[in-house]
C-alpha positions in Angstrom: -6.8 -6.8 -28.8 -9.1 -5.1 -26.3 -8.9 -6.7 -22.9 -12.2 -8.0 -21.4 -11.1 -9.7 -18.2 -8.0 -7.8 -17.0 -8.2 -4.3 -15.5 -5.5 -2.2 -13.9 -4.9 -4.8 -11.1 -5.8 -8.3 -12.5 -9.3 -9.6 -12.9 -12.0 -8.3 -10.6 -15.7 -8.5 -10.2 -18.7 -9.7 -8.1 -18.2 -13.2 -6.7 -20.1 -15.9 -8.4 -21.0 -13.6 -11.3 -18.9 -13.3 -14.5 -16.0 -12.9 -14.6 -15.6 -14.1 -11.0 -17.1 -17.5 -11.4 -15.6 -20.9 -10.8 -15.8 -21.6 -14.6 -13.8 -18.5 -15.5 -11.3 -19.2 -12.7 -10.8 -22.8 -14.1 -10.2 -21.4 -17.6 -7.8 -18.7 -16.3 -5.8 -21.4 -14.5 -5.6 -23.4 -17.7 -4.7 -20.4 -19.8 -2.1 -19.0 -17.4 -0.5 -22.5 -17.2 -0.4 -22.7 -20.9 1.4 -19.3 -21.0 4.0 -20.2 -18.4 4.8 -23.8 -19.0 8.2 -23.7 -20.6 10.5 -26.7 -20.7 10.2 -30.1 -19.4 10.8 -29.4 -15.7 8.1 -29.9 -13.1 6.2 -26.6 -13.0 4.8 -25.1 -9.8 2.4 -22.3 -8.9 1.8 -20.6 -5.5 -1.8 -19.6 -4.7 -2.8 -17.4 -1.8 -6.0 -15.5 -0.9 -7.4 -13.0 1.5 -10.3 -13.7 3.9 -13.4 -13.4 1.6 -15.9 -16.2 1.7 -15.6 -16.5 -2.1 -12.0 -17.5 -1.8 -13.3 -21.0 -1.1 -15.0 -20.9 -4.5 -12.1 -19.6 -6.6 -9.2 -21.3 -5.0 -10.2 -24.9 -5.9 -11.3 -23.8 -9.4 -7.9 -22.3 -10.1 -6.1 -25.2 -8.5 -8.0 -27.6 -10.8 -7.0 -25.6 -13.9 -3.3 -25.7 -13.0 -3.4 -29.3 -12.0 -5.1 -30.3 -15.3 -2.2 -28.7 -17.1 0.4 -30.7 -15.1 1.4 -27.9 -12.8 2.0 -28.5 -9.0 0.1 -26.2 -6.8 1.4 -24.8 -3.5 -1.5 -23.5 -1.4 -0.6 -21.0 1.4 -4.1 -19.8 2.5 -4.6 -16.2 3.7 -1.5 -14.3 2.9 -0.8 -10.6 1.9 -0.3 -10.1 -1.8 3.3 -9.1 -1.4 3.8 -12.4 0.5 2.7 -14.2 -2.7 5.2 -12.2 -4.8 8.0 -13.0 -2.3 7.1 -16.7 -2.1 7.0 -17.0 -5.9 10.6 -16.0 -6.1 11.8 -17.8 -3.0 10.2 -21.1 -4.0 11.4 -20.7 -7.6 7.8 -21.0 -8.8 6.7 -20.4 -12.4 3.7 -18.4 -11.4 2.1 -16.7 -8.4 -1.6 -16.2 -7.9 -3.4 -14.0 -5.3 -7.1 -14.3 -4.9 -8.3 -10.9 -3.7 -10.2 -7.8 -4.6 -7.9 -5.6 -2.4 -9.8 -2.8 -0.8 -13.2 -3.7 -2.3 -16.1 -5.1 -0.1 -16.5 -8.8 0.6 -18.9 -9.5 -2.3 -16.2 -8.7 -4.8 -13.1 -10.8 -5.5 -10.2 -10.9 -8.0 -7.3 -12.8 -9.4 -3.8 -11.2 -9.5 -1.0 -13.0 -11.3 2.8 -12.8 -10.8 5.4 -14.1 -13.2 8.4 -16.2 -12.1 10.3 -12.9 -11.5 7.6 -11.9 -9.0 6.5 -8.9 -11.1 2.9 -8.4 -12.0 2.2 -9.4 -15.6 2.4 -6.9 -18.4 -0.6 -5.8 -20.5 0.8 -7.9 -23.4 1.0 -11.1 -21.3 -2.4 -10.6 -19.8 -3.8 -10.2 -23.4 -2.2 -13.5 -24.3 -3.8 -15.2 -21.4 -7.2 -13.7 -22.4 -6.7 -15.1 -25.9 -6.1 -18.6 -24.4 -9.2 -18.2 -22.2 -11.3 -17.3 -25.2 -9.9 -20.1 -27.3 -11.3 -23.5 -28.1 -11.3 -26.3 -25.5 -7.6 -27.0 -24.9 -6.1 -30.1 -26.5 -2.9 -30.0 -24.5 -4.2 -31.0 -21.1 -1.8 -33.2 -19.2 -2.0 -37.0 -19.6 -3.3 -38.9 -16.5 0.2 -39.7 -15.4 1.4 -36.1 -15.7 -1.3 -34.4 -13.6 -0.1 -31.9 -11.1 -0.4 -32.2 -7.3 -1.7 -29.8 -4.7 0.2 -29.4 -1.4 -0.1 -26.9 1.5 2.9 -24.9 2.6 2.6 -24.9 6.4 5.5 -22.4 7.1 4.4 -19.8 4.5 3.2 -17.5 7.3 6.6 -17.7 9.1 8.6 -17.2 5.9 6.8 -13.9 5.1 7.1 -12.7 8.7 10.9 -13.2 8.7 11.1 -11.5 5.2 9.3 -8.4 6.5 11.4 -8.3 9.7 14.6 -8.4 7.7 13.6 -5.1 6.1 13.8 -3.3 9.4 17.3 -1.9 10.1 19.6 -4.0 12.2 20.2 -2.7 15.7 16.8 -0.9 15.7 13.9 -1.8 17.9 10.3 -0.7 18.3 10.5 -1.0 22.1 8.8 2.0 23.8 6.4 2.5 20.9 2.7 1.8 21.1 1.3 1.1 17.6 -2.3 0.5 16.4 -2.5 -1.8 13.5 -5.8 -2.2 11.6 -5.7 -5.3 9.4 -9.0 -4.6 7.7 -10.1 -8.2 8.7 -8.0 -9.2 5.7 -5.0 -11.1 4.6 -2.6 -9.6 7.2 -4.7 -10.3 10.2 -2.1 -12.7 11.7 1.2 -11.5 10.2 1.1 -7.8 10.8 0.6 -7.8 14.6 3.1 -10.6 14.9 5.8 -8.6 13.0 5.3 -5.5 15.1 5.2 -7.4 18.4 8.4 -9.4 17.6 10.2 -6.1 16.7 9.4 -4.9 20.2 6.3 -2.7 19.9 3.3 -2.6 22.2 0.6 -3.6 19.7 -3.0 -2.6 19.6 -4.5 -4.9 17.0 -7.9 -4.3 15.4 -9.6 -5.6 12.3 -8.2 -9.1 13.1 -11.4 -11.1 13.3 -12.3 -12.1 9.7 -15.6 -13.9 9.2 -15.7 -14.0 5.4 -17.9 -11.0 5.2 -16.3 -8.1 7.2 -13.1 -7.5 5.1 -12.7 -3.7 4.7 -16.0 -3.1 6.4 -15.6 0.3 8.1 -12.0 -0.4 8.7 -8.7 -0.6 6.9 -6.9 1.9 4.6 -10.1 3.1 2.9 -12.0 3.7 6.2 -9.3 5.3 8.3 -11.6 6.9 10.9 -11.7 3.6 12.8 -7.9 3.4 13.0 -7.6 7.1 13.9 -10.1 6.8 16.7 -8.1 3.8 18.1 -4.9 5.8 18.0 -6.5 8.5 20.1 -8.3 6.1 22.5 -5.1 4.1 23.2 -2.7 7.1 23.2 -0.7 5.3 20.5 2.5 6.7 18.8 1.4 5.7 15.3 -1.5 4.0 13.5 -1.2 1.7 10.6 -4.2 0.8 8.4 -3.7 -1.9 5.8 -6.2 -2.9 3.1 -7.7 -6.3 2.5 -4.7 -7.8 0.9 -2.1 -5.6 2.7 -0.4 -4.2 -0.4 -1.3 -0.7 0.6 -1.0 1.3 3.8 -2.3 4.6 5.2 -1.0 5.8 8.6 -1.9 8.3 11.3 0.3 10.2 13.7 -0.3 10.4 17.5 -2.8 13.2 16.9 -4.9 11.0 14.6 -3.9 13.0 11.5 -3.5 11.0 8.3 -0.1 10.3 6.7 -1.0 9.2 3.1 1.2 7.5 0.5 2.6 10.8 -0.9 4.0 11.7 2.6 5.3 8.2 3.0 7.1 8.3 -0.3 8.6 11.7 0.5 9.7 10.6 3.9 11.4 7.4 2.7 13.0 9.1 -0.4 14.6 11.8 1.8 15.8 9.3 4.4 17.2 6.9 1.7 18.9 9.8 -0.1 20.6 10.9 3.1 21.8 7.4 3.8 22.9 6.8 0.2 20.4 4.1 -0.5 18.1 6.0 -3.0 18.7 4.9 -6.6 18.1 6.9 -9.7 17.7 10.3 -8.1 14.0 10.2 -8.2 10.7 8.6 -7.2 8.0 7.0 -9.4 4.4 8.0 -8.6 1.1 8.4 -10.5 -0.9 11.2 -12.0 -2.8 11.3 -8.7 0.1 12.3 -6.5 0.0 15.8 -5.1 2.0 18.6 -6.6 3.3 19.3 -3.1 5.3 16.0 -3.3 6.7 17.0 -6.7 7.8 20.4 -5.3 9.3 18.8 -2.1 11.3 16.3 -4.1 12.5 19.0 -6.5 13.8 20.9 -3.5 15.9 17.9 -2.6 17.3 17.7 -6.2 15.1 14.7 -7.0 12.7 14.0 -9.8 9.1 12.8 -9.6 8.1 10.6 -12.6 4.4 9.9 -13.1 2.7 6.8 -14.4 -0.9 6.0 -15.0 -2.9 4.8 -12.0 -2.0 1.2 -10.9 1.0 0.0 -8.9 2.2 -2.3 -11.7 2.5 0.8 -13.9 4.5 2.4 -11.2 6.8 -0.6 -11.0 7.3 -0.5 -14.8 8.3 3.1 -14.5 10.7 2.3 -11.6 12.4 -0.4 -13.7 12.7 2.0 -16.7 14.2 4.8 -14.6 16.2 2.7 -12.2 14.3 3.9 -9.1 13.9 1.9 -5.9 11.2 4.0 -4.4 7.7 4.4 -5.9 4.1 4.3 -5.1 0.6 5.8 -5.1 -1.0 8.4 -2.9 -3.6 5.7 -1.9 -0.9 3.8 -0.1 0.7 1.3 -2.5 4.3 1.8 -1.7 6.9 -0.2 -3.7 10.4 -0.5 -2.3 12.4 -2.5 -4.8 15.1 -3.3 -2.3 12.6 -5.6 -0.6 9.8 -6.6 -3.0 8.5 -6.1 -6.5 5.0 -5.0 -5.6 3.3 -2.8 -3.0 3.9 -4.0 0.5 2.0 -2.0 3.2 3.8 -3.6 6.1 7.3 -3.1 4.8 6.5 0.5 4.0 5.2 1.1 7.5 8.5 -0.4 8.9 10.5 2.1 6.9 8.5 4.9 8.3 9.0 3.5 11.8 12.7 3.3 11.2 12.8 7.0 10.5 10.7 7.7 13.6 13.0 5.6 15.8 16.1 7.5 14.5 14.4 10.9 15.0 13.2 10.3 18.5 10.4 12.7 18.0 6.6 12.4 17.6 5.2 11.2 14.3 3.4 14.5 13.9 6.8 16.3 13.7 8.5 13.7 11.5 6.1 12.2 9.1 4.6 15.3 7.4 7.4 16.3 5.1 5.5 18.7 2.8 2.4 20.9 2.8 0.1 19.4 0.1 -1.8 21.6 -2.2 -5.6 21.6 -1.8 -6.8 18.5 -3.6 -10.3 17.1 -3.9 -11.1 13.6 -5.2 -14.6 12.4 -5.8 -16.1 9.3 -7.5 -19.2 9.1 -9.7 -20.7 5.6 -10.3 -22.3 4.8 -13.6 -24.3 1.9 -15.0 -22.9 1.6 -18.5 -22.1 3.8 -21.5 -19.3 6.3 -21.8 -20.1 9.4 -19.7 -16.7 10.9 -20.4 -17.5 10.9 -24.1 -20.5 13.2 -23.7 -20.1 16.7 -25.3 -21.3 18.4 -22.2 -18.7 16.6 -20.1 -15.9 17.5 -22.5 -17.0 21.1 -22.4 -17.0 21.1 -18.6 -13.5 19.6 -18.5 -12.2 22.3 -20.8 -13.8 25.0 -18.6 -12.3 23.4 -15.5 -8.8 23.3 -16.9 -9.0 27.0 -17.9 -10.2 28.0 -14.4 -7.4 26.1 -12.7 -4.8 27.6 -14.9 -1.1 26.7 -14.9 -0.8 26.4 -11.1 -3.5 23.7 -10.9 -4.1 20.2 -12.1 -7.1 18.1 -13.2 -7.3 14.3 -13.6 -10.4 12.6 -14.7 -10.4 8.8 -15.4 -12.5 5.7 -15.4 -11.6 3.3 -12.7 -9.9 0.1 -13.9 -11.5 -2.0 -11.2 -15.2 -0.8 -10.9 -17.8 1.2 -12.9 -16.7 4.6 -11.4 -15.4 7.8 -12.8 -12.8 9.5 -10.6 -12.5 13.2 -10.6 -9.5 14.9 -9.0 -8.5 18.6 -9.0 -5.8 20.5 -7.1 -4.6 24.0 -7.0 -3.7 27.0 -4.8 -7.2 28.1 -4.1 -9.2 25.5 -2.1 -12.6 27.2 -2.9 -11.9 27.1 -6.6 -10.8 23.4 -6.4 -14.1 22.5 -4.6 -16.2 24.3 -7.1 -14.4 22.8 -10.1 -15.0 19.3 -8.8 -18.6 19.9 -7.9 -19.3 21.2 -11.4 -17.6 18.2 -13.0 -19.4 15.7 -10.8 -22.7 17.3 -11.8 -21.8 17.1 -15.5 -20.7 13.4 -15.3 -23.8 12.5 -13.2 -26.1 14.1 -15.8 -24.3 12.3 -18.6 -24.4 9.0 -16.7 -28.2 9.3 -16.5 
């Protein structure tokens, strides 16, 4: 069955337009409850959100859906996505829900679902939920005496803060380090500065004044110029930029140079290998990760396994291979010792632990390999299938021949927005630029 609602990271769209309407959210709540109600015990679901205005629209609709099926709802308010995964397990909930469109602008929103094991749902389970959404009006709504209740968990914030702090090595401190943290005016606007300060850092906090509209606006992990400028302005030792739901992180060293997810994975994998913590003799990444990372890991005797784009596919590959380190170049870093989804704050703390041990500047510690020249561009389209056009297929074939065996080409439709992403890498930066320019032109012409 072709999926209509779910993409690579849950359901996503423009708020108050299908599929991000209160009506659809109500139906998703009913359908997800039907999928996860098993047995006669009192079922519960944890619901969190980021700071978008439309969270006020979707949260009560989802809540009503779950309550109508007899599930108790635990509301935690603004909370990072990994915090919802953690709370789902710690509260022994049957389901976790995060209302967020991650790094997208405020006018978008989304629904991410976690099973009782705190893993994101498989394609098969999502397809089942869609089938229930599309089905007839449910006849199995709870009787009046079996309706669920909604309560608010007042200490959710503190529980997650303590969970994150526990990931930092005992005996280590961030004293003497000045850290810029850009919270993207999103879900981590309270917890991230608090964690860093309690561990001893001098914290410069920015992107911590959400107003419902400014999430990810010229800040956060997809607009890192702001964080980099703050690092230089304050003479900080490190910059940390989270996205709207804090499941991804991009960092900058004291010179303002970017440390992306590939560098973070390489740094943590090497450190954990040296300390005997790395499992499976490898790292799981995606087709977008740089060949430089693959070569670096190979030099350490480690493998790089690649999944399709999406952190849940990385997690599936990690489970299959027995890895405890994985992630995406974009900054989703999954460290299975601590959580079962990307956690930007925990990943940043693992980098900081290496930095503390090294007692050297981030510019000398955090760039573990020289990436091959890589160019990534996006082309927006308004419908149709531009990648199916003969001219585009011909251009792709030509690009692959020009890059040869030492280069790599990835072209894919985004799973979260109407965009074609074109990535090329190779030894010759000029050739890589030209290949991407030619392909962008071909796709734009096909897209009309």
